[in-house]
C-alpha positions in Angstrom: 93.4 -4.3 -41.0 89.7 -4.4 -41.1 89.7 -8.2 -41.6 87.3 -10.0 -39.2 88.4 -12.9 -37.0 86.1 -15.3 -39.0 88.6 -15.0 -41.9 91.5 -16.3 -39.7 89.3 -19.0 -38.1 88.8 -20.5 -41.6 92.5 -20.3 -42.3 93.3 -22.0 -38.9 90.8 -24.8 -39.5 92.1 -25.5 -43.0 95.7 -25.7 -41.9 95.1 -27.8 -38.8 93.0 -30.3 -40.7 96.1 -31.6 -42.5 98.6 -31.6 -39.5 96.5 -32.6 -36.5 95.3 -36.1 -35.6 91.6 -36.5 -36.4 90.5 -36.6 -32.8 92.5 -33.5 -31.9 91.2 -31.6 -35.0 87.6 -32.4 -34.1 88.2 -31.3 -30.6 89.6 -28.0 -31.8 86.7 -27.4 -34.2 84.1 -28.2 -31.6 85.8 -25.7 -29.2 85.9 -23.0 -31.9 82.3 -23.5 -33.0 81.0 -23.4 -29.4 83.2 -20.8 -27.6 84.8 -18.6 -30.3 82.6 -18.2 -33.3 79.3 -17.2 -31.6 80.8 -14.3 -29.7 83.9 -13.3 -31.5 83.7 -14.2 -35.2 82.6 -10.7 -36.3 85.3 -8.8 -34.3 87.8 -7.0 -36.4 91.3 -8.3 -35.8 92.4 -4.8 -34.7 89.7 -4.7 -32.1 90.7 -7.9 -30.3 92.6 -6.5 -27.3 94.2 -8.2 -24.3 91.2 -7.3 -22.1 88.8 -9.1 -24.4 91.0 -12.2 -24.3 91.2 -12.1 -20.5 87.4 -12.0 -20.4 87.3 -15.1 -22.7 89.6 -17.0 -20.4 87.8 -15.9 -17.2 84.5 -17.0 -18.7 86.0 -20.6 -19.0 87.2 -20.5 -15.4 83.9 -19.2 -14.2 82.2 -22.2 -15.9 84.3 -24.5 -13.7 86.8 -25.5 -16.4 90.1 -26.9 -15.2 93.4 -25.1 -15.7 94.4 -27.8 -18.2 91.1 -27.2 -20.2 91.5 -23.4 -20.1 95.0 -23.8 -21.4 93.6 -25.7 -24.4 91.1 -22.9 -25.0 93.9 -20.4 -24.9 96.0 -22.5 -27.3 93.3 -22.6 -29.9 92.3 -18.9 -29.8 95.9 -17.9 -29.7 96.6 -20.0 -32.7 93.9 -18.3 -34.7 95.2 -14.8 -33.8 98.7 -16.0 -34.7 97.6 -16.4 -38.3 97.1 -12.6 -38.4 100.5 -12.1 -36.9 102.0 -14.2 -39.6 100.3 -12.0 -42.2 101.7 -8.9 -40.6 98.2 -7.7 -39.8 99.0 -7.6 -36.1 102.5 -6.7 -34.7 102.2 -9.4 -32.0 99.8 -11.8 -30.4 97.9 -10.1 -27.5 97.8 -13.4 -25.6 101.5 -12.8 -24.9 100.4 -10.1 -22.4 98.4 -12.6 -20.3 100.2 -14.7 -17.7 99.5 -18.4 -17.7 98.1 -19.9 -14.5 100.7 -21.9 -12.6 100.4 -25.6 -13.4 99.1 -27.7 -10.5 100.5 -31.2 -10.0 97.7 -33.6 -11.0 96.1 -35.3 -8.0 95.8 -39.1 -8.4 93.6 -41.4 -6.4 94.6 -44.9 -7.2 92.6 -47.8 -5.9 94.0 -49.8 -3.0 94.3 -53.6 -3.2 91.3 -53.9 -0.9 89.2 -51.6 -3.2 90.1 -53.5 -6.3 89.1 -56.7 -4.6 85.7 -55.2 -3.6 85.1 -54.1 -7.2 86.0 -57.5 -8.6 84.1 -59.5 -6.0 80.9 -57.5 -6.6 80.9 -57.2 -10.4 80.4 -59.9 -13.0 80.6 -60.6 -16.7 82.3 -58.3 -19.1 82.5 -55.4 -16.7 84.4 -57.5 -14.1 86.8 -58.5 -16.9 87.1 -54.8 -17.9 88.2 -53.9 -14.4 90.6 -56.8 -14.4 92.2 -55.7 -17.7 92.3 -52.0 -16.7 94.0 -52.6 -13.3 96.4 -55.3 -14.6 97.5 -53.6 -17.8 97.2 -49.9 -17.1 95.8 -49.1 -20.5 94.4 -45.7 -21.3 90.6 -45.8 -21.5 90.5 -45.4 -25.3 93.2 -48.1 -25.7 91.1 -50.6 -23.8 87.9 -50.2 -25.8 89.9 -50.3 -29.0 91.5 -53.6 -28.0 90.8 -56.4 -30.5 91.2 -60.2 -30.1 94.0 -60.1 -32.8 96.0 -58.0 -30.3 96.0 -60.7 -27.7 98.8 -63.2 -28.2 99.9 -66.1 -26.0 102.6 -64.2 -24.3 101.8 -60.5 -24.8 99.2 -57.9 -25.4 99.8 -55.6 -28.4 98.6 -52.0 -28.2 98.1 -50.7 -31.7 95.2 -48.2 -31.5 93.0 -46.0 -29.4 89.3 -45.1 -29.8 87.4 -41.9 -29.3 84.5 -40.1 -31.1 83.4 -43.5 -32.4 86.6 -44.0 -34.4 89.8 -46.0 -34.1 92.9 -43.9 -34.5 96.7 -44.5 -34.0 97.8 -44.3 -30.3 98.5 -41.0 -28.6 102.3 -41.1 -29.3 104.8 -43.3 -31.1 105.8 -44.7 -27.7 102.2 -45.7 -27.0 102.6 -48.4 -29.6 103.8 -51.1 -27.3 103.7 -54.8 -26.3 102.7 -55.6 -22.7 103.5 -59.0 -21.0 100.7 -61.5 -20.5 100.7 -61.2 -16.7 99.7 -64.4 -14.9 97.0 -62.4 -13.1 95.5 -61.3 -16.4 94.9 -64.8 -17.8 91.7 -65.3 -15.8 90.1 -62.2 -17.2 91.2 -63.0 -20.8 89.7 -66.5 -20.7 86.5 -65.2 -19.1 86.1 -62.5 -21.7 86.9 -64.8 -24.5 83.8 -66.8 -23.6 81.7 -63.6 -23.8 83.1 -61.9 -27.0 85.7 -64.2 -28.4 83.6 -64.6 -31.6 83.6 -60.8 -32.2 86.3 -58.4 -33.3 86.6 -56.2 -30.2 87.4 -57.6 -26.8 84.9 -55.2 -25.0 82.0 -54.5 -27.4 78.6 -53.2 -26.6 75.6 -55.5 -26.3 75.0 -55.2 -30.0 78.5 -56.4 -30.8 79.7 -53.0 -32.0 82.5 -51.1 -30.3 82.0 -48.3 -27.8 82.2 -44.8 -29.1 84.0 -43.7 -26.0 84.0 -44.6 -22.3 81.6 -42.0 -20.9 78.7 -44.5 -20.9 80.7 -47.2 -19.2 81.6 -44.7 -16.5 78.0 -43.4 -16.2 76.1 -46.7 -16.1 78.6 -49.1 -14.7 81.6 -47.5 -13.0 80.1 -44.7 -10.9 77.1 -46.8 -9.7 79.5 -49.5 -8.5 81.6 -47.1 -6.6 78.6 -45.5 -5.0 77.0 -48.8 -4.1 80.0 -49.7 -1.9 80.7 -46.2 -0.6 84.1 -45.9 -2.4 85.5 -42.5 -3.2 84.2 -41.2 -6.6 87.0 -41.3 -9.1 87.5 -41.5 -12.9 87.8 -44.7 -14.8 91.3 -43.4 -15.6 92.3 -44.0 -12.0 92.6 -47.7 -12.8 95.6 -46.8 -15.0 97.1 -45.0 -12.0 96.3 -48.1 -9.9 98.4 -50.2 -12.3 101.3 -47.7 -12.2 101.4 -47.4 -8.4 101.2 -51.2 -8.1 104.1 -51.6 -10.4 106.1 -49.0 -8.5 105.3 -50.5 -5.1 106.1 -54.1 -6.3 109.8 -53.4 -6.5 110.1 -55.8 -9.4 110.3 -53.2 -12.2 112.6 -50.2 -13.0 111.0 -46.8 -13.5 112.1 -47.0 -17.2 110.3 -50.3 -17.6 107.1 -49.0 -16.0 107.2 -45.9 -18.2 107.4 -48.1 -21.3 104.5 -50.2 -20.2 102.4 -47.1 -19.7 103.4 -45.8 -23.1 105.2 -42.6 -21.9 107.7 -41.0 -24.1 110.1 -40.3 -21.2 110.2 -41.1 -17.5 109.7 -37.4 -16.6 105.9 -37.7 -16.4 106.2 -40.8 -14.2 108.4 -38.9 -11.7 106.1 -35.8 -11.7 102.9 -37.7 -11.1 104.0 -40.7 -9.0 107.0 -39.2 -7.1 105.6 -40.3 -3.7 105.5 -43.9 -4.9 109.1 -44.0 -6.2 110.9 -44.7 -3.0 114.0 -46.3 -4.4 114.8 -43.6 -6.9 114.1 -40.3 -5.1 
């Protein structure tokens, strides 16, 4: 009963190391090391009350973290405490006494056809091709920088991996392993990029030929400056994926189930939740 939280932090890390994807595990460990260990590691398990955990969550909100991020912080800390519940050291998990913040429907800001044209007309080289790939295929950011030339076939694009923390890993879910059609509008960007990096392994490498560790530098030094230059609304690189999805929905040429498969979603539920205003024919 006098066991400190640090004991269960170690247990949690050891267990999760073998069952989580590498990227997820590293994210959990980084969160624990920064936000839990410095302040809470020496607390005795019996002394971790609901009020303390409310302060922990409120601190994250006060730092401007999104509800989605705070939910992750809660999941990790709650998972650590749950180890003590499993050992019968605690009768229940005090997080159960804290209400979750209501989920807010994510706001998307896809690019209009005019905005996409502005970006393409005023960019060049690999970054113009990057925008072309992103808006035409709807890949997740990590999937795009992990794309290799062996994945590009005559009639299709094979999505087999994602990239984050400077490592290639399997895609987010089993349904994320997918084949996308070689759209006619994509061929221009494929051939242009082949002249730039066709002799290398990755389709979109850095200047030194090595792959990007993640997309934050692309966003910081290429994406945001381009949006700012032409007075376009600031939005994430990820909005190019939303642009693809809304274009597919507005085209009327694809069923929702087909678009969901192209996006790599497990079910159509997420598509309906996020893009409901764009799904006119199936409301």
